[in-house]
SETORTOR-661518 format. One record per residue (C-alpha): x, y, z; residue number from 1. Coordinates in nm, 2 decimals, decimal comma, always signed. Layout:
residues N
REC     xx     yy     zz   i
REC      X      Y      Z NUM
...
This chain:
residues 240
REC     xx     yy     zz   i
REC +24,03  -5,14  -6,78   1
REC +23,87  -5,00  -6,47   2
REC +23,49  -4,98  -6,44   3
REC +23,33  -4,65  -6,50   4
REC +23,09  -4,57  -6,22   5
REC +22,82  -4,31  -6,28   6
REC +22,67  -4,15  -5,97   7
REC +22,30  -4,24  -5,92   8
REC +22,20  -3,87  -5,94   9
REC +22,35  -3,85  -6,30  10
REC +22,16  -4,14  -6,44  11
REC +21,84  -3,95  -6,55  12
REC +22,05  -3,70  -6,74  13
REC +22,26  -3,97  -6,92  14
REC +21,95  -4,16  -7,02  15
REC +21,79  -3,85  -7,16  16
REC +22,10  -3,78  -7,37  17
REC +22,10  -4,12  -7,53  18
REC +21,72  -4,14  -7,59  19
REC +21,67  -3,79  -7,73  20
REC +21,96  -3,74  -7,96  21
REC +22,08  -3,87  -8,29  22
REC +22,33  -3,60  -8,38  23
REC +22,44  -3,48  -8,04  24
REC +22,16  -3,22  -8,01  25
REC +21,83  -3,23  -7,83  26
REC +21,54  -3,08  -8,03  27
REC +21,22  -2,92  -7,89  28
REC +20,92  -3,09  -8,04  29
REC +20,65  -2,85  -8,16  30
REC +20,30  -2,99  -8,15  31
REC +20,06  -2,82  -8,39  32
REC +19,69  -2,88  -8,35  33
REC +19,52  -2,90  -8,69  34
REC +19,15  -2,81  -8,69  35
REC +18,93  -3,05  -8,88  36
REC +18,70  -2,92  -9,16  37
REC +18,73  -2,69  -9,46  38
REC +18,86  -2,33  -9,48  39
REC +18,70  -2,04  -9,66  40
REC +18,83  -1,69  -9,71  41
REC +18,56  -1,43  -9,78  42
REC +18,65  -1,09  -9,93  43
REC +18,41  -0,81 -10,02  44
REC +18,34  -0,44 -10,00  45
REC +18,05  -0,36  -9,76  46
REC +17,81  -0,07  -9,72  47
REC +17,55  -0,04  -9,44  48
REC +17,67  -0,28  -9,17  49
REC +17,63  -0,02  -8,90  50
REC +17,25  +0,00  -8,96  51
REC +17,17  -0,33  -8,78  52
REC +17,02  -0,34  -8,43  53
REC +17,17  -0,55  -8,15  54
REC +16,92  -0,83  -8,22  55
REC +17,12  -0,95  -8,52  56
REC +17,47  -1,05  -8,62  57
REC +17,62  -1,00  -8,96  58
REC +17,82  -1,31  -9,04  59
REC +17,98  -1,54  -9,29  60
REC +17,80  -1,86  -9,22  61
REC +17,77  -2,22  -9,35  62
REC +17,43  -2,39  -9,41  63
REC +17,32  -2,74  -9,49  64
REC +17,05  -2,80  -9,75  65
REC +16,69  -2,72  -9,64  66
REC +16,80  -2,56  -9,31  67
REC +16,76  -2,20  -9,20  68
REC +17,00  -2,24  -8,90  69
REC +17,38  -2,18  -8,94  70
REC +17,60  -2,49  -8,87  71
REC +17,90  -2,26  -8,84  72
REC +17,93  -1,88  -8,85  73
REC +18,18  -1,60  -8,78  74
REC +18,09  -1,24  -8,70  75
REC +18,23  -1,01  -8,97  76
REC +18,25  -0,70  -8,74  77
REC +18,62  -0,75  -8,65  78
REC +18,71  -0,84  -9,01  79
REC +18,59  -0,50  -9,16  80
REC +18,89  -0,29  -9,25  81
REC +18,91  +0,09  -9,24  82
REC +18,81  +0,12  -9,61  83
REC +18,49  -0,08  -9,55  84
REC +18,61  -0,41  -9,68  85
REC +18,56  -0,75  -9,52  86
REC +18,85  -0,99  -9,52  87
REC +18,76  -1,30  -9,31  88
REC +18,89  -1,65  -9,28  89
REC +18,66  -1,92  -9,14  90
REC +18,80  -2,26  -9,05  91
REC +18,66  -2,59  -8,93  92
REC +18,37  -2,60  -9,18  93
REC +18,17  -2,92  -9,14  94
REC +18,13  -3,17  -9,43  95
REC +17,76  -3,13  -9,45  96
REC +17,78  -2,75  -9,53  97
REC +17,65  -2,69  -9,88  98
REC +17,66  -2,31  -9,90  99
REC +17,86  -2,03  -9,76 100
REC +17,67  -1,70  -9,72 101
REC +17,72  -1,35  -9,61 102
REC +17,40  -1,30  -9,41 103
REC +17,22  -1,17  -9,11 104
REC +17,15  -1,41  -8,83 105
REC +16,91  -1,37  -8,54 106
REC +16,98  -1,47  -8,18 107
REC +16,89  -1,83  -8,27 108
REC +17,15  -1,83  -8,55 109
REC +16,86  -1,84  -8,79 110
REC +16,91  -1,68  -9,13 111
REC +16,70  -1,37  -9,18 112
REC +16,86  -1,22  -9,49 113
REC +17,12  -1,33  -9,75 114
REC +17,34  -1,07  -9,92 115
REC +17,59  -1,30 -10,10 116
REC +17,60  -1,68 -10,14 117
REC +17,82  -1,95 -10,30 118
REC +17,79  -2,32 -10,32 119
REC +18,04  -2,50 -10,11 120
REC +18,20  -2,85 -10,10 121
REC +18,49  -2,97  -9,89 122
REC +18,83  -2,90 -10,04 123
REC +19,19  -2,96  -9,91 124
REC +19,27  -2,61 -10,01 125
REC +19,13  -2,27  -9,90 126
REC +18,81  -2,18 -10,09 127
REC +18,81  -1,82 -10,19 128
REC +18,48  -1,63 -10,22 129
REC +18,52  -1,27 -10,36 130
REC +18,24  -1,02 -10,41 131
REC +18,22  -0,67 -10,53 132
REC +18,07  -0,40 -10,30 133
REC +17,77  -0,55 -10,12 134
REC +17,49  -0,35  -9,95 135
REC +17,43  -0,52  -9,62 136
REC +17,20  -0,26  -9,46 137
REC +16,89  -0,35  -9,27 138
REC +16,68  -0,16  -9,51 139
REC +16,82  -0,34  -9,81 140
REC +16,75  -0,67  -9,63 141
REC +16,38  -0,57  -9,60 142
REC +16,37  -0,46  -9,96 143
REC +16,50  -0,79 -10,10 144
REC +16,36  -1,04  -9,84 145
REC +16,01  -0,89  -9,81 146
REC +15,92  -0,61 -10,05 147
REC +16,07  -0,77 -10,36 148
REC +15,93  -1,11 -10,29 149
REC +15,58  -1,04 -10,17 150
REC +15,48  -0,67 -10,21 151
REC +15,58  -0,54 -10,55 152
REC +15,34  -0,77 -10,74 153
REC +15,07  -0,53 -10,64 154
REC +15,27  -0,22 -10,54 155
REC +15,48  -0,13 -10,84 156
REC +15,56  -0,42 -11,07 157
REC +15,40  -0,43 -11,41 158
REC +15,29  -0,06 -11,37 159
REC +15,03  -0,16 -11,11 160
REC +15,06  +0,06 -10,80 161
REC +14,78  -0,03 -10,55 162
REC +14,68  +0,26 -10,32 163
REC +14,94  +0,47 -10,49 164
REC +15,21  +0,29 -10,30 165
REC +15,52  +0,20 -10,50 166
REC +15,74  -0,05 -10,32 167
REC +16,00  -0,11 -10,59 168
REC +16,36  -0,04 -10,52 169
REC +16,46  +0,33 -10,50 170
REC +16,10  +0,43 -10,44 171
REC +15,98  +0,21 -10,15 172
REC +16,11  +0,39  -9,84 173
REC +16,02  +0,73  -9,97 174
REC +15,67  +0,60 -10,00 175
REC +15,66  +0,44  -9,66 176
REC +15,86  +0,62  -9,39 177
REC +15,67  +0,90  -9,22 178
REC +15,41  +0,90  -9,50 179
REC +15,04  +0,93  -9,39 180
REC +14,83  +0,62  -9,46 181
REC +14,55  +0,65  -9,71 182
REC +14,37  +0,36  -9,55 183
REC +14,40  +0,43  -9,17 184
REC +14,35  +0,80  -9,08 185
REC +14,59  +0,95  -8,83 186
REC +14,86  +0,69  -8,88 187
REC +15,17  +0,68  -9,09 188
REC +15,26  +0,39  -9,32 189
REC +15,57  +0,37  -9,11 190
REC +15,63  +0,57  -8,79 191
REC +16,00  +0,55  -8,70 192
REC +16,05  +0,41  -8,36 193
REC +15,69  +0,28  -8,32 194
REC +15,59  -0,04  -8,49 195
REC +15,26  -0,04  -8,30 196
REC +15,16  +0,28  -8,49 197
REC +15,30  +0,18  -8,83 198
REC +15,03  +0,06  -9,07 199
REC +15,28  -0,14  -9,28 200
REC +15,37  -0,36  -8,98 201
REC +15,02  -0,37  -8,84 202
REC +14,86  -0,51  -9,16 203
REC +15,13  -0,77  -9,20 204
REC +15,13  -0,89  -8,84 205
REC +14,76  -0,87  -8,76 206
REC +14,41  -0,86  -8,91 207
REC +14,38  -0,49  -8,96 208
REC +14,33  -0,53  -9,33 209
REC +14,09  -0,82  -9,32 210
REC +13,81  -0,58  -9,42 211
REC +13,99  -0,44  -9,71 212
REC +13,99  -0,59 -10,06 213
REC +14,29  -0,80  -9,96 214
REC +14,41  -0,94  -9,62 215
REC +14,78  -0,86  -9,61 216
REC +14,84  -1,08  -9,30 217
REC +14,88  -1,38  -9,53 218
REC +15,18  -1,24  -9,71 219
REC +15,46  -1,26  -9,44 220
REC +15,40  -1,57  -9,23 221
REC +15,75  -1,64  -9,11 222
REC +15,80  -1,50  -8,76 223
REC +16,17  -1,40  -8,82 224
REC +16,07  -1,19  -9,12 225
REC +15,80  -1,00  -8,91 226
REC +16,05  -0,95  -8,64 227
REC +16,30  -0,81  -8,89 228
REC +16,04  -0,54  -8,99 229
REC +15,95  -0,47  -8,63 230
REC +16,31  -0,43  -8,51 231
REC +16,40  -0,21  -8,81 232
REC +16,11  +0,02  -8,73 233
REC +16,18  +0,02  -8,36 234
REC +16,54  +0,11  -8,44 235
REC +16,44  +0,42  -8,63 236
REC +16,35  +0,28  -8,98 237
REC +16,67  +0,41  -9,14 238
REC +16,60  +0,38  -9,52 239
REC +16,97  +0,38  -9,61 240
């Protein structure tokens, strides 16, 4: 039997055929990169997302216990459908995330308002979070984060309405926006576009009310909450 001689230039092709093929065919190998961490799909109807100023981001975000800063977040803007629903998938959620929230974040990724929240723990499967229609407007954030938590105790709750100012829901903004102050003549309680001429902001951020029966500057001490009020007023104080 004569020797079979293979030209040198054919050797790489022959070796490739023997090393790559079990059944006479060469297969392309697809490499799929799998992102570490959990997966959440958030779905809800939304109203008012357009009311926020450029200082903030509406997002689905993950937070660890006792922290106001998002460990992971995803802007909801591109996930809002034509009928006003949000359908968003967020991947790569770290193990130390304990809650997933629909919230407003400032430029530091710090939480300033929460509209929906669910406890979270790592799962091999997608975690679904579904909500009914959620009001995510800037005005609603101020109502629930500031007025409901600090102001209504004296201004509307338990039938006590100090200075005739009712700050309960459905009444607050009609009592505030472009309404003359009964305490500081010539100024409105809120002057849209001008926080420096809005009594509501002035008494919370400074000592204007120190000579009154109650110093209101002790009520809102967190800077991000004061900035929320200021930016809302400067943006036009839309009550919707």
